[in-house]
C-alpha positions in Angstrom: 8.2 14.1 -40.5 11.5 14.0 -39.3 14.2 13.1 -42.3 14.8 9.3 -42.9 18.6 9.4 -42.9 18.8 7.9 -39.6 19.3 4.2 -39.1 18.8 2.4 -36.0 22.4 1.4 -34.1 23.2 -1.8 -33.4 22.6 -2.6 -29.4 25.5 -2.5 -27.0 26.1 -4.1 -24.0 26.0 -2.4 -20.7 28.8 -3.7 -18.1 29.2 -3.8 -14.7 25.6 -5.2 -14.1 23.9 -8.0 -12.0 23.4 -11.4 -13.7 19.7 -10.2 -13.7 20.2 -6.5 -15.1 22.4 -7.9 -17.7 19.6 -10.5 -18.9 17.5 -7.5 -19.2 20.2 -5.9 -21.4 20.5 -8.8 -23.7 16.8 -8.6 -24.2 15.6 -5.1 -23.7 11.7 -5.0 -23.2 9.1 -4.0 -20.4 7.3 -5.9 -18.0 3.8 -6.8 -18.9 0.2 -5.3 -17.2 1.6 -1.4 -17.6 -1.4 0.9 -17.8 -0.5 2.4 -21.0 -0.8 1.7 -24.4 -0.1 3.3 -27.6 -4.1 4.6 -28.4 -4.4 5.7 -24.4 -1.3 7.9 -25.4 -3.2 9.6 -28.2 -6.7 9.9 -26.9 -5.4 11.4 -24.0 -3.0 14.3 -26.3 -5.7 14.7 -28.2 -9.2 14.8 -26.2 -8.5 14.8 -22.7 -7.7 17.7 -20.7 -5.3 17.3 -17.1 -6.6 16.9 -13.9 -5.0 18.7 -11.4 -6.0 21.7 -9.7 -7.8 24.5 -11.6 -4.5 26.8 -10.6 -1.8 24.8 -12.4 -4.0 23.8 -15.3 -1.4 24.5 -18.4 1.8 25.1 -16.1 4.7 22.2 -16.4 4.7 20.6 -13.0 8.2 18.3 -12.3 8.3 15.9 -10.2 11.7 14.3 -10.3 14.5 13.1 -12.8 15.6 10.4 -14.1 19.4 10.4 -16.0 18.9 14.4 -15.5 15.2 14.0 -17.8 12.6 15.7 -16.0 9.3 13.5 -15.0 7.2 16.4 -15.9 3.2 16.2 -15.7 2.0 18.2 -18.7 -1.4 17.7 -20.5 -1.3 15.0 -23.4 2.2 13.5 -22.1 2.7 10.4 -20.5 2.6 11.0 -17.1 -0.8 12.9 -17.9 -2.2 9.6 -19.5 -1.0 7.1 -17.0 -2.7 9.7 -14.3 -6.1 10.3 -16.0 -6.7 6.0 -17.3 -6.1 5.8 -13.6 -8.8 8.4 -12.4 -10.8 6.8 -15.0 -10.7 3.5 -13.7 -11.1 4.3 -10.1 -14.0 7.1 -10.9 -12.5 8.9 -8.5 -15.2 11.3 -6.8 -14.7 14.8 -4.8 -17.1 14.0 -2.3 -15.1 11.1 -1.3 -13.8 12.0 2.2 -10.4 9.9 1.4 -10.3 12.0 -1.6 -6.8 13.3 -1.6 -5.0 10.5 0.0 -6.4 8.1 -3.3 -5.7 10.9 -5.2 -1.8 11.0 -4.1 -2.2 6.8 -4.6 -2.9 7.7 -8.3 -0.7 10.4 -8.8 1.9 8.3 -7.7 1.4 5.2 -9.5 1.6 7.6 -12.7 4.6 9.0 -11.2 6.7 5.3 -10.8 5.1 4.1 -14.1 6.4 7.5 -15.8 9.5 7.1 -14.4 10.0 3.5 -15.3 9.2 4.5 -18.8 12.0 7.3 -19.1 14.5 4.2 -17.8 13.7 2.0 -20.4 13.9 4.4 -22.8 17.1 5.4 -20.8 18.4 1.6 -21.1 17.7 1.6 -24.7 19.6 4.9 -26.0 22.7 3.5 -24.1 22.0 -0.3 -26.2 21.9 1.9 -29.2 18.3 1.3 -30.4 16.5 3.6 -31.9 13.0 3.2 -33.3 13.2 3.2 -37.2 11.3 6.1 -38.3 9.7 4.7 -41.1 8.1 2.1 -38.7 7.1 5.3 -36.6 5.9 7.1 -39.7 3.4 3.8 -40.3 2.4 3.3 -36.4 1.3 7.2 -36.8 -0.5 6.7 -39.9 -2.6 3.7 -38.3 -3.6 5.9 -35.5 -6.8 6.7 -34.6 -7.1 10.1 -34.4 -6.2 10.1 -38.2 -8.3 7.5 -39.1 -11.6 8.3 -41.7 -14.2 5.2 -42.8 -11.1 2.9 -41.7 -8.3 4.3 -43.5 -5.6 7.7 -43.5 -7.0 10.7 -43.7 -3.9 13.2 -45.2 -6.9 15.7 -44.1 -7.2 15.0 -40.5 -3.3 14.7 -40.3 -3.2 18.3 -41.9 -5.3 19.6 -39.7 -3.8 19.0 -36.4 -0.8 21.7 -36.0 2.6 20.9 -36.2 3.8 20.7 -32.7 1.2 18.7 -31.4 1.7 16.2 -34.8 5.7 16.4 -33.8 5.1 15.8 -30.0 2.0 12.7 -31.4 5.3 11.2 -33.0 8.2 11.9 -30.4 5.3 9.5 -28.0 4.5 6.8 -30.7 8.1 6.6 -31.4 8.8 6.5 -27.9 6.1 3.8 -27.5 7.6 1.8 -29.8 10.8 1.4 -28.0 9.6 0.7 -24.7 7.4 -1.8 -26.1 10.3 -3.6 -27.9 11.6 -3.8 -24.1 8.3 -5.3 -22.8 7.9 -7.5 -25.9 11.7 -8.7 -25.4 11.0 -9.5 -22.1 7.5 -11.4 -22.3 9.3 -13.8 -24.8 12.7 -14.5 -22.7 13.1 -18.6 -23.5 12.2 -21.1 -20.1 14.3 -23.8 -19.8 11.9 -27.1 -20.5 14.2 -27.7 -16.5 13.0 -25.2 -15.2 9.7 -26.1 -14.1 10.6 -29.6 -12.6 13.5 -28.2 -10.8 11.2 -25.8 -9.1 7.9 -28.6 -8.7 10.3 -30.5 -6.9 10.9 -27.6 -4.3 7.3 -27.7 -3.5 8.7 -31.5 -1.9 9.0 -33.0 0.9 5.9 -31.5 2.7 5.3 -31.6 6.3 2.1 -31.4 8.8 3.2 -29.5 12.3 1.5 -29.7 15.7 3.0 -26.4 17.8 3.0 -25.2 21.1 3.9 -21.3 21.7 4.3 -19.4 24.4 4.5 -15.7 23.9 7.4 -13.4 25.8 5.0 -11.1 27.3 4.1 -13.8 29.4 7.3 -13.0 31.6 6.4 -13.3 34.8 5.9 -10.2 37.5 7.8 -12.2 39.9 11.1 -12.3 37.6 10.9 -8.7 36.8 10.6 -7.4 40.8 13.8 -9.6 41.1 15.7 -8.1 38.1 14.6 -4.4 40.0 15.5 -6.0 43.3 19.1 -6.6 42.1 19.1 -3.3 40.0 17.4 -0.6 42.2 19.4 2.1 41.0 18.3 2.0 37.4 14.6 2.5 38.3 14.6 5.5 40.9 12.1 8.2 40.1 13.2 11.8 40.3 11.2 14.4 38.7 13.5 17.2 37.2 13.9 20.1 35.5 16.5 20.9 32.6 18.1 24.1 30.6 19.8 23.5 27.2 22.0 25.6 25.7 23.4 24.7 22.0 25.1 27.7 21.1 28.7 27.4 23.5 29.6 25.9 26.5 30.6 29.7 27.9 26.9 30.8 27.1 25.9 27.7 29.1 28.0 28.6 31.5 27.2 31.6 31.6 23.5 30.9 32.6 24.2 28.2 34.8 26.0 30.4 37.5 23.2 32.8 37.3 20.9 30.6 38.3 23.2 29.0 40.6 23.5 32.4 42.3 20.1 33.1 42.7 20.8 36.2 40.2 18.3 34.3 38.1 15.0 31.7 38.5 15.8 28.5 37.2 12.2 28.7 35.3 13.0 32.2 34.3 16.0 31.5 32.5 14.5 27.9 31.5 12.1 30.1 29.1 14.4 33.1 28.0 17.6 30.8 27.3 16.9 27.1 27.1 16.5 25.6 23.8 14.7 23.0 23.6 11.1 21.6 23.4 10.7 22.0 27.5 11.3 26.2 27.0 7.9 27.0 27.5 7.6 24.3 30.5 10.2 26.5 32.0 12.2 23.1 31.6 10.0 20.9 33.8 10.7 17.2 32.5 8.1 15.5 34.6 9.2 12.1 36.8 11.2 9.6 34.9 12.9 7.0 35.8 17.0 7.0 36.4 17.4 4.9 33.2 15.6 7.1 31.0 18.2 9.4 31.0 20.6 7.5 30.3 20.8 8.3 26.4 21.1 12.1 27.4 23.6 12.0 30.1 26.2 9.8 29.2 28.5 9.8 31.3 27.7 7.9 34.4 28.8 9.5 37.4 27.2 13.0 36.3 23.4 10.9 35.6 24.2 9.2 39.1 24.8 13.1 40.8 21.1 14.0 39.0 19.4 11.0 40.4 21.3 11.9 43.6 20.1 15.3 44.2 18.2 16.7 46.9 14.8 18.5 46.0 15.6 22.8 44.9 19.6 21.1 44.4 21.1 22.5 41.3 23.4 20.2 39.4 26.8 21.2 37.7 27.3 21.7 34.0 26.9 18.8 31.9 28.0 17.9 28.3 24.8 16.6 26.5 24.7 14.9 23.1 23.2 18.3 21.3 25.2 20.4 23.2 25.2 22.1 27.3 22.7 21.5 30.3 22.5 21.5 34.0 19.2 20.3 35.9 17.4 21.1 38.7 15.9 18.1 41.2 12.2 19.1 41.9 11.7 15.9 43.9 14.1 14.2 45.9 14.4 10.8 44.3 13.0 8.0 45.8 12.4 3.7 44.8 10.2 2.7 42.2 7.0 1.7 43.6 6.3 -1.7 42.0 2.3 -1.8 42.8 1.9 1.4 40.9 1.1 -0.1 37.3 2.4 2.8 35.6 5.8 2.3 37.0 5.4 -1.8 36.4 4.7 -1.5 32.8 7.9 1.0 32.5 9.9 -1.3 34.0 8.7 -3.8 32.0 9.0 -1.9 28.6 12.6 -1.3 29.8 13.3 -5.2 30.6 11.7 -6.2 27.0 14.1 -3.8 25.1 17.0 -3.8 27.0 17.3 -7.3 28.4 15.7 -9.4 25.7 18.1 -12.4 26.4 17.0 -12.7 29.6 13.4 -13.1 29.0 14.0 -15.3 26.2 16.5 -17.2 28.4 13.0 -17.8 30.9 10.6 -18.5 28.2 13.1 -21.2 26.9 13.2 -22.9 30.1 9.7 -22.7 30.0 9.7 -24.5 26.7 12.1 -27.1 27.7 9.7 -27.7 30.9 6.4 -28.2 28.7 8.8 -30.9 26.2 9.4 -33.1 29.2 6.1 -32.9 30.1 4.9 -33.6 26.3 7.1 -36.2 26.3 5.6 -38.1 29.4 2.0 -37.2 29.1 1.3 -36.3 25.8 1.0 -32.9 23.8 -2.6 -32.3 24.5 -2.2 -32.5 28.5 1.3 -30.7 28.1 -0.9 -28.0 26.4 -3.8 -28.0 29.0 -1.4 -28.1 32.1 1.1 -25.1 31.0 -1.0 -22.9 29.3 0.6 -23.1 26.1 -1.2 -22.0 22.9 -2.0 -24.9 20.4 -1.9 -24.1 17.1 -2.2 -26.7 13.8 -0.1 -26.2 10.7 -1.6 -28.2 7.5 1.4 -30.0 5.2 3.7 -26.9 3.8 6.3 -27.3 2.0 10.1 -25.1 2.5 8.8 -21.6 1.4 11.5 -19.6 2.4 10.5 -16.1 2.5 7.0 -16.9 0.9 8.9 -16.6 -2.2 7.0 -19.7 -4.3 3.6 -20.1 -5.8 3.6 -22.8 -3.1 1.3 -23.1 0.3 2.6 -20.2 2.1 3.2 -19.3 6.0 1.2 -16.3 4.9 -1.6 -18.3 4.5 -0.9 -21.0 6.7 -3.6 -18.8 9.6 -1.1 -18.9 12.0 -0.9 -15.6 13.2 2.4 -16.1 15.4 4.0 -17.3 12.4 4.0 -14.1 10.9 8.0 -13.6 11.3 8.7 -17.0 10.2 8.8 -17.1 6.6 12.2 -15.5 6.5 13.4 -17.0 9.6 16.5 -19.2 8.4 16.1 -21.3 12.1 12.5 -22.0 12.1 13.0 -23.7 8.7 15.8 -25.6 9.8 14.3 -26.9 12.8 10.7 -27.8 10.7 12.6 -30.0 8.5 15.3 -31.1 10.4 13.6 -32.3 13.7 12.1 -36.0 13.3 8.6 -36.5 12.6 6.7 -37.0 15.8 10.0 -35.7 17.9 9.8 -32.4 19.6 11.9 -29.2 18.2 14.2 -27.2 20.4 12.3 -24.3 21.3 13.0 -21.9 18.9 12.6 -17.8 19.1 10.2 -16.1 16.4 9.0 -12.6 16.6 7.7 -12.6 19.8 6.9 -15.9 20.5 8.8 -19.0 21.5 7.6 -22.3 19.4 8.2 -26.3 20.1 7.2 -28.0 16.5 6.2 -31.3 16.8 6.4 -32.7 12.7 3.4 -34.9 12.7 3.9 -36.4 8.9 5.9 -36.1 6.0 5.2 -36.6 2.6 6.2 -36.7 -1.1 5.0 -35.2 -4.4 7.9 -36.0 -6.8 4.9 -38.4 -8.8 2.0 -35.9 -8.6 0.7 -35.4 -12.2 -1.6 -32.6 -11.1 0.1 -30.3 -9.7 2.8 -30.5 -11.8 0.4 -29.7 -14.7 -1.1 -27.0 -13.0 2.3 -25.3 -12.2 3.6 -25.7 -15.9 0.2 -23.5 -16.8 0.7 -21.2 -13.8 4.7 -20.6 -14.1 4.6 -18.2 -17.1 2.7 -16.1 -15.1 3.9 -16.1 -11.9 7.4 -15.7 -13.7 6.0 -12.3 -15.6 5.1 -11.4 -12.4 8.3 -11.7 -10.0 10.1 -10.4 -13.4 7.4 -7.3 -13.8 8.3 -6.8 -10.0 12.1 -6.6 -10.4 12.3 -4.5 -13.4 10.3 -2.2 -11.6 12.4 -2.3 -8.7 15.7 -1.9 -11.0 14.5 1.2 -12.0 13.0 2.9 -8.7 16.3 2.2 -6.7 18.4 3.3 -9.1 20.9 6.1 -8.0 19.7 8.0 -11.2 16.4 8.3 -10.1 15.6 11.6 -8.1 12.2 11.5 -6.9 10.4 14.7 -6.2 7.2 13.1 -5.9 6.1 14.1 -2.2 7.3 17.6 -2.0 5.8 18.3 -5.8 2.4 16.7 -5.1 1.8 18.4 -1.7 2.8 22.0 -2.9 -0.8 21.3 -5.5 -3.2 21.0 -3.0 -3.7 22.8 0.5 -4.0 20.3 3.0 
């Protein structure tokens, strides 16, 4: 075994960390729920063959680096242990039609666990901690692989070759270090005032009726009015293009050859154009004028291209990715609003580029709904306007579904999927007086009007407080686990090469 002269160094704090990370530095441990324990490491190291493609067995696979330490897979090491254990848990079969996909998930999880494992060791090393050798020796002596009749067997210990024994000793030392980090995190003190404070955030609760109107309800009449006011945006044209990325000089030579008639447009497109249209002789198909805005950024050049007569060749134009010129395969013509394909394209343009216009119209419709509802009642207004009615059971303010209370994610209202992290939704929901209609609110692809029905307070709900007090430590562990994992996986010290290495193992 290694020399016993070394002493564990005192821990040092690392500067420049966030408050959460600093707490981890002060209390070094890893999160709960990891699939690796010391016994599994040993069993895998001694008994378990690597589950890798046969061509790769015995080779060293490197999936990335953490602070320049390779994240590698070799039979018996930490990565292999996690990968094997997960494979056993899921009973992966090569007959599974999604075998490779499930295998990628298993190996990906093993990669993450290994990266975090190395990250914790790196943090502990930076803090100056080394697992005492006497402690490591004692743990090694208690491993099942060296036991006989419930006692340490010197014969079994000597029977293992030196390299395997040293690898096992180092793995045990790493496990002790990581386990200390983990236990420290689990044992972090929770203030006695923390639970009452969180419980108080579950009050007040409000229930609601909602009137919902989709932005997709924007009517064809409004679409047609916009087209009438902006006809040039939607003119139809059929074009072909030749693109040259090498130099303006080469582009101009090709342009002159085509323009003079010395070469045909299709021939030069197939032999000289440097874009995906070359094999089609440059044919771009039929498109609307607005679709040229991103490649012909100069408005006058764009207007010239759209206005060309059939067979006309444009001037040479500077494009974002080189130089190019166009041929009009048809003379342009106005959009046909009776053509479903053209109408869909126009609507998509307006929804993407004129969203404010759509929202303004929808808000106006919601204001009409509110006026009618105040006069005739909520149900009658829903029936008269065609708005969708939803009900929301009592909820508390739970921004981002972050707290273990009732959440919008579990409320059963699909139109509120984007509302949990929308601060304006929560402001409207809890600042609007009871039995009063809120102002119209844009949430995702919907316009929503809220009608708060009832507000209750639960500060005196002893059953909830008792339940939450029991549950809080488990929930807090989950939060901490995710935070620690995220801290290491987003670290600048991590070099992730998992995808390229894994893909290289298999023939897909």
